[in-house]
C-alpha positions as CSV (number, residue, x, y, z in Angstrom):
1,M,2.5,18.0,5.6
2,I,2.2,14.5,4.2
3,V,5.0,12.0,5.1
4,V,5.7,9.1,2.7
5,E,7.9,6.1,3.6
6,K,8.8,3.0,1.6
7,K,8.3,-0.1,3.7
8,Y,9.4,-3.7,3.2
9,V,6.4,-5.9,3.6
10,I,8.0,-8.7,5.7
11,K,10.3,-6.7,7.9
12,D,7.9,-3.8,8.6
13,N,4.8,-6.0,8.8
14,E,2.9,-3.8,6.4
15,S,0.6,-4.6,3.5
16,C,-1.5,-2.7,0.9
17,N,-4.8,-1.3,2.3
18,F,-6.2,-1.1,-1.3
19,C,-6.1,-4.7,-2.4
20,D,-6.4,-8.2,-1.1
21,K,-3.6,-10.0,-2.9
22,G,-2.2,-11.7,0.2
23,E,-2.4,-15.5,0.1
24,L,-1.8,-17.9,3.0
25,N,1.7,-19.3,2.9
26,E,2.5,-23.0,2.8
27,T,2.3,-23.5,6.5
28,G,-1.1,-21.9,6.7
29,Y,0.1,-19.2,9.1
30,G,0.8,-15.7,7.8
31,L,0.4,-14.3,4.3
32,K,2.7,-13.9,1.3
33,Y,2.3,-11.0,-1.1
34,P,3.1,-10.5,-4.8
35,Y,5.0,-7.4,-3.9
36,Q,7.9,-6.7,-1.6
37,Y,7.3,-3.0,-0.8
38,V,4.5,-0.6,0.0
39,Y,4.4,3.1,0.4
40,L,3.1,4.3,3.7
41,F,1.7,7.7,3.7
42,K,0.3,9.7,6.6
43,R,-0.7,13.2,7.4
44,E,1.5,14.6,10.1
45,G,-0.4,15.2,13.3
46,S,-3.7,13.7,12.3
47,G,-3.0,10.0,12.9
48,L,-4.4,9.1,9.5
49,Q,-2.2,6.7,7.5
50,A,-2.5,4.1,4.7
51,S,-0.2,1.8,2.8
52,I,-0.4,1.1,-1.0
53,C,1.5,-1.2,-3.4
54,D,2.9,-0.2,-6.8
55,E,0.0,-1.7,-8.7
56,C,-2.7,0.0,-6.7
57,L,-0.8,3.3,-6.7
58,K,-0.6,3.2,-10.5
59,E,-4.4,2.5,-10.7
60,L,-5.2,5.3,-8.2
61,N,-3.0,7.8,-10.1
62,E,-4.6,6.9,-13.4
63,K,-8.1,7.4,-12.0
64,A,-7.2,10.6,-10.2
65,L,-5.8,12.0,-13.4
66,K,-9.0,11.2,-15.3
67,F,-10.9,13.4,-12.8
68,G,-8.6,16.3,-13.3
69,R,-9.2,16.2,-17.1
70,K,-13.0,16.6,-16.9
């Protein structure tokens, strides 16, 4: 079973594993992101997990659908 959770980037200390859109904040410590939430998905029992932002999820979905049409 795959578990999906919506995580708040700041509070849950998560970021997208599919892009590098984080930029150093004004103090030079820590990163700020152009998104507030990511979707954490993991396979129950396997330990494998990843986080993805809306923009990367859209891109991944579009590319996956193209493979299904061939």
